[in-house]
N, C-alpha and C positions, 0 to 999 in steps of 0.2 A: 648585618647579614646580607642585606641587599647590595652593599658595596662590594662584598666578596664575589658575588655572582657576576657583577659587572666587570670586575677585573679578570675573571677567568674566561668569560665567553667572548667569541668573536675574534676577528683579526684586526690588527692595527693598520693604520693607513700605510705605514712603511712596508709591512709585509705584502699588502695588496699592490703597491707600486713595484716592488721587486718582482712579484710573480707576473705582473703584466709585462715588465721588461723582458723577463725570460721567455714568456709566451710570444712576444713580438719578435724576438731574435729567432725563435724556432720557426715562426710563420714566414719570415723574410727568407730564411734559408730554404724552406720548402718551395716557396714561389720561384726562387732562383733556380732550383733543381728542375722544376716544371718547365720554366722558360728554356733552359738548356736542352731538355728533352724534346721540346717542340722544334727548336732550331736543328737539332740532329736529325729529327724525323724529316724535316723539309729538305735538308742536305742529302739524306739517303734517298729520298724520292727523286730528287733532281739527278743524282748520280745513276740511279737505276734507269731513268729515262735516257740518259746519255749512253749507257751500256747497251740498251736495247737498240737505239739508233745506230751505233757503231757496228753492232753485230748484224743488223739487217743490211746495212750497206756493204759490209764485208761479204755477206752471202750473195749480194747482187754482183760483186766482183767475181765471185766464183762461178755464178750462173752465166753471166754475160761474158763477152769477149774482153780479155784483159786490155785495159788502155795502155798506150805507150808510156815509157818512162817520163816522169815529170809530175808536176803538181796540178791537180784540177782546180777549176774555179770553185769558189765557195758555193755551196748549195744549201737550199732550205727545203723543208718538207712541212706541209700543213698539219700533219698529224703529230709533229714534235715542235710546237711553237716555242720560241725562245732559244732555239739551237741552230747552229750552222755547222757544216762539216765540209771537209776536204779530203780527197784521196791523194796520196803520194805514192808513186810507183818508182822504185829504184832497181837498177840492175845489181846483181850480186856477182861475186867472182865465179860462180858456177854457171855454166852455159844453160840457158833456158829457164833459169830460176830467178824469180823476181821477188823483191820485198815490197809488200803492200802495207801501207799505213792508212788508217782512217783516223783523222783528227777531228774531234768534236769540240766546238767552241760555244760559249754563250753568244747570243745574237749581238752583232756589232763589234765584238772583240777581235774577230779574226782579221780585221783591217789594220789593227795596230802592228807596228814593226816586230815587237817582242811579245806577241800575244801568247799566253800559255794556254794550251788546250785543257778543257775540263777532263778529257779522256783521250788516250791514244791507244788504238788497237792495232797490233802488228801481226802480220802473217806472211807466209812464204807460198808462192804459187809457182807451179811448173807449167810452162807454156807448151 
């Protein structure tokens, strides 16, 4: 009678190993999803900072006198560390209308020949 109770009760070693394997696969996928969420959060925060910088600088162009056509030197601001920006003013086919672009780069990347901006904000201004 005691042998029957031993056979019916508890889990076998194989069942425990399989359940631990399933649990470990589930935990690894959850950790991977959390890691991806943290990366996306950091990216969206950085992009938001770049958007704020570009919008503020575009507003400065509207408030101040419009610079002449051409590309400005790269500029930095202490309130947006890690970013540089340039203004680019181009003439359009319409008299007195200028295309203004604010290009935001990660710090140090705007010196490269084919640097891709993090963000480009374009607007048209009438002088």
